[in-house]
C-alpha positions as CSV (number, residue, x, y, z in Angstrom):
1,M,168.9,111.4,144.0
2,K,168.2,112.1,140.3
3,T,171.9,113.1,139.7
4,R,173.2,110.0,141.4
5,Q,170.7,107.9,139.5
6,A,171.8,109.4,136.2
7,E,175.4,108.8,137.0
8,G,174.7,105.2,138.1
9,L,172.7,104.6,134.9
10,L,175.5,106.1,132.8
11,A,178.1,103.9,134.4
12,A,176.0,100.8,134.0
13,L,175.3,101.8,130.4
14,I,179.0,102.2,129.6
15,V,179.8,98.8,131.1
16,A,177.0,97.2,129.3
17,W,177.9,98.9,126.0
18,A,181.6,97.9,126.3
19,S,180.8,94.3,127.3
20,S,178.2,94.0,124.5
21,L,180.7,95.2,121.9
22,L,183.3,92.8,123.1
23,F,180.7,90.0,123.3
24,S,179.4,90.6,119.8
25,K,182.9,90.7,118.3
26,L,184.2,87.7,120.1
27,V,181.3,85.3,120.7
28,L,178.2,86.0,118.6
29,R,179.9,86.6,115.3
30,G,179.0,83.8,112.8
31,M,176.6,82.0,115.2
32,G,173.4,80.5,113.8
33,P,170.0,81.7,115.1
34,F,169.7,79.0,117.7
35,E,173.2,78.6,118.9
36,R,174.1,79.5,122.5
37,M,170.7,80.7,123.4
38,G,171.4,80.2,127.1
39,L,174.4,82.5,126.8
40,R,172.3,85.1,125.0
41,F,169.6,85.1,127.6
42,S,172.2,85.3,130.3
43,L,173.9,88.3,128.8
44,L,170.6,90.1,128.4
45,H,169.8,89.3,132.0
46,R,173.2,90.6,133.2
47,A,172.8,93.9,131.2
48,F,169.4,94.3,132.7
49,R,170.6,93.6,136.3
50,R,173.5,96.0,136.0
51,R,171.2,98.8,135.4
52,M,168.8,97.8,138.1
53,D,171.6,97.2,140.6
54,A,173.0,100.7,139.9
55,L,169.7,102.2,141.1
56,L,169.6,99.9,144.1
57,S,173.1,100.8,145.1
58,E,172.1,104.4,145.4
59,E,169.7,103.4,148.1
60,E,172.3,101.1,149.6
61,L,170.1,98.1,148.9
62,T,170.9,94.6,147.5
63,G,168.8,92.7,145.0
64,V,167.7,90.3,147.8
65,Q,166.6,93.2,150.0
66,F,164.6,94.7,147.1
67,G,163.1,91.3,146.5
68,V,161.9,91.2,150.1
69,L,160.4,94.7,149.7
70,G,158.8,93.8,146.5
71,A,157.1,90.7,148.1
72,L,156.0,92.8,151.0
73,V,154.4,95.5,148.8
74,R,152.7,92.8,146.6
75,L,151.3,91.1,149.7
76,E,149.9,94.4,151.0
77,K,148.4,95.2,147.6
78,E,146.8,91.8,147.6
79,G,145.1,92.7,150.9
80,A,147.2,90.9,153.4
81,T,146.8,92.7,156.7
82,E,149.3,90.9,159.0
83,I,152.4,89.9,157.2
84,S,154.8,87.8,159.2
85,Q,158.5,87.1,158.7
86,R,157.6,83.5,158.0
87,L,155.3,84.5,155.2
88,L,158.0,86.7,153.6
89,E,160.5,83.8,154.0
90,E,158.2,81.5,152.1
91,K,157.5,84.0,149.3
92,T,161.1,84.9,148.8
93,R,162.8,81.6,149.6
94,V,165.1,83.3,152.1
95,T,166.2,81.5,155.2
96,H,165.0,82.6,158.7
97,A,168.4,83.8,159.8
98,T,169.0,85.8,156.6
99,M,165.5,87.3,156.6
100,T,166.0,88.4,160.2
101,G,169.1,90.5,159.2
102,I,167.4,91.8,156.0
103,L,164.4,93.0,157.9
104,K,166.5,94.7,160.6
105,R,168.5,96.6,157.9
106,L,165.4,97.5,155.9
107,E,163.7,98.8,159.1
108,K,166.8,100.8,160.0
109,K,166.8,102.4,156.5
110,G,163.1,103.3,156.8
111,F,161.7,101.0,154.2
112,L,159.5,99.1,156.5
113,C,158.2,99.0,160.1
114,M,157.6,96.0,162.4
115,E,155.1,96.0,165.2
116,Q,153.7,93.3,167.4
117,S,150.7,91.5,166.0
118,E,147.4,92.3,167.7
119,R,146.1,88.7,167.0
120,D,149.2,86.8,168.0
121,R,151.7,88.5,170.4
122,R,154.3,85.9,169.4
123,F,155.1,87.5,166.1
124,K,155.7,90.9,164.6
125,C,153.7,92.3,161.7
126,I,155.7,93.8,158.9
127,H,154.4,96.8,156.9
128,A,156.0,98.6,153.9
129,A,156.8,102.3,154.5
130,D,156.0,104.9,151.9
131,K,159.6,104.9,151.0
132,A,159.4,101.3,149.8
133,Y,156.4,102.1,147.6
134,R,158.2,105.1,146.1
135,L,161.3,103.0,145.4
136,K,159.2,100.2,143.8
137,E,157.6,102.8,141.5
138,E,161.0,104.3,140.6
139,L,162.4,100.9,139.7
140,A,159.3,99.9,137.7
141,E,160.0,103.1,135.6
142,A,163.7,102.2,135.3
143,E,162.7,98.7,134.3
144,N,160.6,100.1,131.5
145,E,163.4,102.5,130.4
146,T,166.0,99.6,130.5
147,F,163.7,97.4,128.3
148,S,163.4,100.3,125.9
149,W,167.2,100.8,125.9
150,L,167.7,97.1,125.2
151,C,165.2,97.3,122.3
152,R,166.6,100.4,120.7
153,G,166.7,100.0,116.9
154,M,163.7,97.6,116.9
155,S,160.4,98.5,115.4
156,R,157.2,98.4,117.4
157,Q,156.2,95.3,115.6
158,Q,159.5,93.6,116.5
159,V,159.1,94.6,120.1
160,D,155.6,93.2,120.2
161,A,156.7,90.0,118.5
162,L,159.6,89.7,121.1
163,L,157.2,90.1,124.0
164,A,154.7,87.6,122.6
165,S,157.5,85.1,122.0
166,I,158.9,85.6,125.6
167,D,155.4,85.2,127.0
168,L,154.9,81.9,125.1
169,M,158.3,80.7,126.2
170,L,157.4,81.5,129.9
171,Q,154.1,79.7,129.4
172,N,155.9,76.7,128.1
173,A,158.3,76.7,131.0
174,W,155.4,77.1,133.5
175,E,153.5,74.2,131.9
176,D,156.6,72.0,132.1
177,K,156.9,72.9,135.8
178,Q,153.3,72.0,136.4
179,K,153.9,68.6,134.9
180,G,156.9,68.0,137.2
181,G,159.5,68.9,134.6
182,E,162.9,70.4,135.4
183,G,162.6,73.3,132.9
184,G,159.9,75.2,134.7
185,C,160.0,78.7,136.0
186,D,159.3,80.1,139.5
């Protein structure tokens, strides 16, 4: 998997590099510090997602499938013992019909197992397999590598300031959501 992973990352890197060069030449040149911030965040998000999607494609997973696995692993780590399909639907905002298909595919690929609940025979309990935990760890490592890649050329102080600024922006968005504003984050 490491060779495929390296090839996928290399391909994503080339695409991101080419698009960032084109972008910087055509769009960002001459822009003031606060111009087109949404576009800037969007481009960073896309560069980040391309690298993550390259890793997921090696496992033949989609981002939504990985989101479901991530929610499942988080719930288990929080101590949930009987995780139902309905709970995963609520946590991931995926419809019942879509979640049914996702869970069947993930079970077939060995990322989770489903068994009948001992407390309530009407529903199945869902448990993450070791394979899901390993993938989550690999992607966490890749996420850190991707962030480092995006921050190349920045000093440690600049990276720390960036993280502090992003955390403050997220806090502001969260507070706006709590007040019923439209700019909140989920």
